[in-house]
A tleap script that builds the chain and sets N, CA, C and O, in Angstrom:
source leaprc.protein.ff14SB
mol = sequence {
  NMET SER VAL PRO THR GLN ARG ARG THR SER
  SER SER ARG LYS ARG ARG ALA SER HIE PHE
  ALA LEU LYS SER LYS ALA THR VAL LYS CYS
  SER ASN CYS GLY ALA VAL LEU LEU PRO HIE
  ARG ALA CYS PRO LYS CYS GLY TYR PHE LYS
  GLY GLN LYS LYS ILE CLYS
}
set mol.1.N position { 9.811 17.324 -34.144 }
set mol.1.CA position { 9.232 16.143 -32.792 }
set mol.1.C position { 11.059 16.287 -32.290 }
set mol.1.O position { 11.804 16.614 -33.213 }
set mol.2.N position { 11.632 16.084 -31.091 }
set mol.2.CA position { 12.480 15.475 -31.077 }
set mol.2.C position { 12.879 14.205 -30.944 }
set mol.2.O position { 12.107 13.245 -30.952 }
set mol.3.N position { 14.380 14.126 -30.786 }
set mol.3.CA position { 14.844 11.994 -30.744 }
set mol.3.C position { 16.256 12.785 -29.787 }
set mol.3.O position { 17.102 13.665 -29.941 }
set mol.4.N position { 15.815 11.811 -28.782 }
set mol.4.CA position { 16.703 11.210 -28.218 }
set mol.4.C position { 17.726 10.849 -28.430 }
set mol.4.O position { 17.922 9.683 -28.773 }
set mol.5.N position { 19.038 12.038 -28.249 }
set mol.5.CA position { 20.710 12.005 -29.045 }
set mol.5.C position { 21.313 10.667 -28.564 }
set mol.5.O position { 22.032 10.127 -29.405 }
set mol.6.N position { 21.178 10.043 -27.435 }
set mol.6.CA position { 21.907 8.279 -26.682 }
set mol.6.C position { 20.914 7.622 -26.283 }
set mol.6.O position { 19.852 7.829 -25.695 }
set mol.7.N position { 21.642 6.540 -26.856 }
set mol.7.CA position { 20.825 5.713 -26.125 }
set mol.7.C position { 20.928 5.205 -24.874 }
set mol.7.O position { 21.987 4.745 -24.447 }
set mol.8.N position { 19.664 5.258 -24.083 }
set mol.8.CA position { 19.710 4.424 -22.450 }
set mol.8.C position { 20.560 3.523 -22.421 }
set mol.8.O position { 20.366 2.564 -23.169 }
set mol.9.N position { 21.771 3.535 -21.556 }
set mol.9.CA position { 21.527 2.208 -21.348 }
set mol.9.C position { 21.530 1.612 -20.368 }
set mol.9.O position { 21.787 2.217 -19.327 }
set mol.10.N position { 21.254 0.251 -20.344 }
set mol.10.CA position { 20.088 -1.159 -19.726 }
set mol.10.C position { 20.687 -0.600 -18.235 }
set mol.10.O position { 19.684 -0.165 -17.670 }
set mol.11.N position { 22.248 -0.342 -17.031 }
set mol.11.CA position { 21.770 0.010 -16.001 }
set mol.11.C position { 21.156 0.983 -15.773 }
set mol.11.O position { 20.140 0.888 -15.085 }
set mol.12.N position { 21.603 2.304 -16.307 }
set mol.12.CA position { 20.400 3.669 -16.303 }
set mol.12.C position { 19.086 3.513 -16.535 }
set mol.12.O position { 18.416 4.328 -15.902 }
set mol.13.N position { 18.154 2.408 -17.536 }
set mol.13.CA position { 16.695 2.150 -17.518 }
set mol.13.C position { 17.001 1.373 -16.251 }
set mol.13.O position { 15.965 1.773 -15.722 }
set mol.14.N position { 17.454 0.722 -15.455 }
set mol.14.CA position { 17.298 -0.038 -14.371 }
set mol.14.C position { 17.089 0.829 -12.951 }
set mol.14.O position { 16.277 0.734 -12.031 }
set mol.15.N position { 18.428 1.884 -13.277 }
set mol.15.CA position { 18.326 2.273 -12.039 }
set mol.15.C position { 16.808 3.243 -12.521 }
set mol.15.O position { 15.788 2.557 -12.468 }
set mol.16.N position { 16.701 3.984 -12.744 }
set mol.16.CA position { 15.090 4.593 -13.268 }
set mol.16.C position { 13.926 4.220 -12.783 }
set mol.16.O position { 13.085 5.037 -12.408 }
set mol.17.N position { 13.714 2.541 -12.730 }
set mol.17.CA position { 12.991 1.819 -12.373 }
set mol.17.C position { 13.022 1.254 -11.123 }
set mol.17.O position { 12.062 0.528 -10.866 }
set mol.18.N position { 13.564 1.339 -10.573 }
set mol.18.CA position { 13.610 0.760 -9.598 }
set mol.18.C position { 13.040 1.426 -8.171 }
set mol.18.O position { 13.315 1.107 -7.014 }
set mol.19.N position { 12.349 2.232 -8.562 }
set mol.19.CA position { 11.336 2.915 -7.592 }
set mol.19.C position { 9.658 2.567 -8.157 }
set mol.19.O position { 8.651 3.150 -7.754 }
set mol.20.N position { 9.712 1.382 -9.259 }
set mol.20.CA position { 8.027 1.303 -9.536 }
set mol.20.C position { 7.672 -0.389 -9.229 }
set mol.20.O position { 6.963 -1.097 -9.944 }
set mol.21.N position { 8.170 -0.682 -8.334 }
set mol.21.CA position { 7.695 -1.652 -7.948 }
set mol.21.C position { 6.740 -1.488 -6.894 }
set mol.21.O position { 6.852 -0.739 -5.925 }
set mol.22.N position { 5.904 -2.166 -7.138 }
set mol.22.CA position { 4.844 -2.367 -5.689 }
set mol.22.C position { 4.874 -2.171 -3.958 }
set mol.22.O position { 4.935 -3.168 -3.239 }
set mol.23.N position { 4.841 -1.211 -3.561 }
set mol.23.CA position { 5.266 -1.541 -1.749 }
set mol.23.C position { 3.527 -1.841 -1.300 }
set mol.23.O position { 2.420 -1.492 -1.709 }
set mol.24.N position { 4.206 -2.871 -0.001 }
set mol.24.CA position { 3.328 -3.606 0.927 }
set mol.24.C position { 2.685 -2.832 1.609 }
set mol.24.O position { 3.324 -2.140 2.402 }
set mol.25.N position { 1.036 -2.659 1.533 }
set mol.25.CA position { 0.070 -1.829 2.321 }
set mol.25.C position { 0.340 -1.941 3.457 }
set mol.25.O position { 1.107 -2.897 3.574 }
set mol.26.N position { -0.005 -1.189 4.991 }
set mol.26.CA position { 0.121 -1.409 5.898 }
set mol.26.C position { -0.418 -1.166 6.605 }
set mol.26.O position { -0.858 -0.032 6.791 }
set mol.27.N position { -0.636 -2.260 7.387 }
set mol.27.CA position { -2.123 -2.611 7.968 }
set mol.27.C position { -1.706 -2.909 9.084 }
set mol.27.O position { -0.531 -3.220 9.280 }
set mol.28.N position { -3.225 -2.832 10.638 }
set mol.28.CA position { -3.554 -3.008 11.635 }
set mol.28.C position { -4.101 -4.262 12.208 }
set mol.28.O position { -4.870 -4.907 11.494 }
set mol.29.N position { -3.746 -4.803 13.679 }
set mol.29.CA position { -4.623 -5.770 13.884 }
set mol.29.C position { -5.901 -5.273 14.346 }
set mol.29.O position { -5.710 -4.268 15.031 }
set mol.30.N position { -7.407 -5.638 14.226 }
set mol.30.CA position { -8.290 -5.025 14.799 }
set mol.30.C position { -7.854 -5.674 16.335 }
set mol.30.O position { -7.348 -6.762 16.611 }
set mol.31.N position { -8.466 -3.995 17.614 }
set mol.31.CA position { -8.572 -4.588 19.321 }
set mol.31.C position { -9.459 -5.054 19.478 }
set mol.31.O position { -9.891 -5.019 20.631 }
set mol.32.N position { -10.038 -5.568 18.720 }
set mol.32.CA position { -11.334 -7.137 19.363 }
set mol.32.C position { -11.713 -8.295 18.977 }
set mol.32.O position { -12.199 -9.253 19.578 }
set mol.33.N position { -11.348 -8.044 17.562 }
set mol.33.CA position { -11.320 -9.965 16.815 }
set mol.33.C position { -9.780 -10.312 16.644 }
set mol.33.O position { -9.528 -11.515 16.577 }
set mol.34.N position { -8.771 -9.472 16.568 }
set mol.34.CA position { -7.593 -9.396 16.100 }
set mol.34.C position { -7.231 -9.274 14.610 }
set mol.34.O position { -6.041 -8.998 14.456 }
set mol.35.N position { -7.764 -9.372 13.746 }
set mol.35.CA position { -7.739 -9.414 12.123 }
set mol.35.C position { -7.798 -8.507 11.259 }
set mol.35.O position { -8.655 -7.633 11.130 }
set mol.36.N position { -6.505 -8.788 10.409 }
set mol.36.CA position { -5.907 -7.608 9.620 }
set mol.36.C position { -6.771 -6.707 9.264 }
set mol.36.O position { -7.725 -7.042 8.562 }
set mol.37.N position { -6.615 -5.464 9.654 }
set mol.37.CA position { -7.478 -5.040 8.215 }
set mol.37.C position { -6.598 -3.665 8.030 }
set mol.37.O position { -5.778 -3.373 8.900 }
set mol.38.N position { -6.817 -2.688 6.689 }
set mol.38.CA position { -6.206 -1.277 7.042 }
set mol.38.C position { -6.199 0.059 8.100 }
set mol.38.O position { -7.162 0.164 8.859 }
set mol.39.N position { -5.656 0.571 8.125 }
set mol.39.CA position { -5.283 1.876 9.640 }
set mol.39.C position { -6.441 2.821 9.773 }
set mol.39.O position { -6.651 3.236 8.633 }
set mol.40.N position { -6.921 3.126 10.242 }
set mol.40.CA position { -8.050 4.279 10.247 }
set mol.40.C position { -9.587 3.533 9.433 }
set mol.40.O position { -10.313 3.924 8.519 }
set mol.41.N position { -9.582 2.632 10.078 }
set mol.41.CA position { -11.047 1.979 9.040 }
set mol.41.C position { -11.971 1.249 9.991 }
set mol.41.O position { -11.359 0.902 11.002 }
set mol.42.N position { -13.237 0.906 9.992 }
set mol.42.CA position { -14.298 -0.313 11.223 }
set mol.42.C position { -13.147 -1.083 10.738 }
set mol.42.O position { -12.149 -0.884 10.046 }
set mol.43.N position { -13.712 -2.068 11.401 }
set mol.43.CA position { -13.058 -3.946 10.862 }
set mol.43.C position { -14.562 -4.010 10.598 }
set mol.43.O position { -15.502 -3.394 11.100 }
set mol.44.N position { -14.461 -5.376 9.226 }
set mol.44.CA position { -15.151 -5.411 8.562 }
set mol.44.C position { -15.704 -6.477 8.606 }
set mol.44.O position { -16.533 -6.990 7.855 }
set mol.45.N position { -14.984 -6.994 9.987 }
set mol.45.CA position { -15.495 -8.693 10.398 }
set mol.45.C position { -16.073 -8.484 11.647 }
set mol.45.O position { -16.424 -9.610 12.001 }
set mol.46.N position { -16.510 -7.328 12.913 }
set mol.46.CA position { -16.829 -7.379 13.803 }
set mol.46.C position { -17.871 -5.927 14.135 }
set mol.46.O position { -18.883 -5.729 14.809 }
set mol.47.N position { -16.767 -4.890 13.038 }
set mol.47.CA position { -17.602 -3.368 13.220 }
set mol.47.C position { -17.002 -2.604 14.521 }
set mol.47.O position { -17.639 -1.800 15.201 }
set mol.48.N position { -16.250 -2.828 14.645 }
set mol.48.CA position { -15.791 -2.160 16.173 }
set mol.48.C position { -14.546 -1.767 15.481 }
set mol.48.O position { -13.869 -2.551 14.815 }
set mol.49.N position { -14.084 0.355 15.798 }
set mol.49.CA position { -13.268 0.999 14.943 }
set mol.49.C position { -13.016 1.629 16.472 }
set mol.49.O position { -13.987 2.168 17.003 }
set mol.50.N position { -11.752 1.581 17.197 }
set mol.50.CA position { -11.108 1.908 18.692 }
set mol.50.C position { -12.033 2.068 19.637 }
set mol.50.O position { -12.450 3.028 20.285 }
set mol.51.N position { -12.357 0.481 19.562 }
set mol.51.CA position { -13.158 -0.174 21.017 }
set mol.51.C position { -14.518 0.145 20.893 }
set mol.51.O position { -15.101 -0.226 21.912 }
set mol.52.N position { -15.328 0.710 20.029 }
set mol.52.CA position { -16.083 0.714 20.226 }
set mol.52.C position { -16.867 0.433 18.976 }
set mol.52.O position { -16.375 0.842 17.925 }
set mol.53.N position { -17.853 -0.115 18.941 }
set mol.53.CA position { -19.094 -1.018 17.763 }
set mol.53.C position { -19.505 0.119 17.412 }
set mol.53.O position { -20.048 0.939 18.152 }
set mol.54.N position { -19.121 0.319 15.509 }
set mol.54.CA position { -19.418 1.770 15.075 }
set mol.54.C position { -20.511 0.880 14.150 }
set mol.54.O position { -21.489 1.607 13.975 }
set mol.55.N position { -20.688 -0.291 13.561 }
set mol.55.CA position { -21.282 -0.904 12.395 }
set mol.55.C position { -22.492 -1.723 13.217 }
set mol.55.O position { -22.410 -1.787 14.443 }
set mol.56.N position { -23.160 -2.095 12.799 }
set mol.56.CA position { -24.143 -2.664 12.882 }
set mol.56.C position { -24.618 -4.516 12.223 }
set mol.56.O position { -25.748 -4.967 12.408 }
savepdb mol mol.pdb
quit
């Protein structure tokens, strides 16, 4: 089993971990009621998708 030959410095560790942060989700507003929801999905509150009633 191999062992690292040099210690990873704190700045190198922080640079490597800089991409681990959570990214905010993309959201859109419902065209019918204005609720915030994920894109390409029917609105859970009013059931509209692309201006048409899809969920009863």
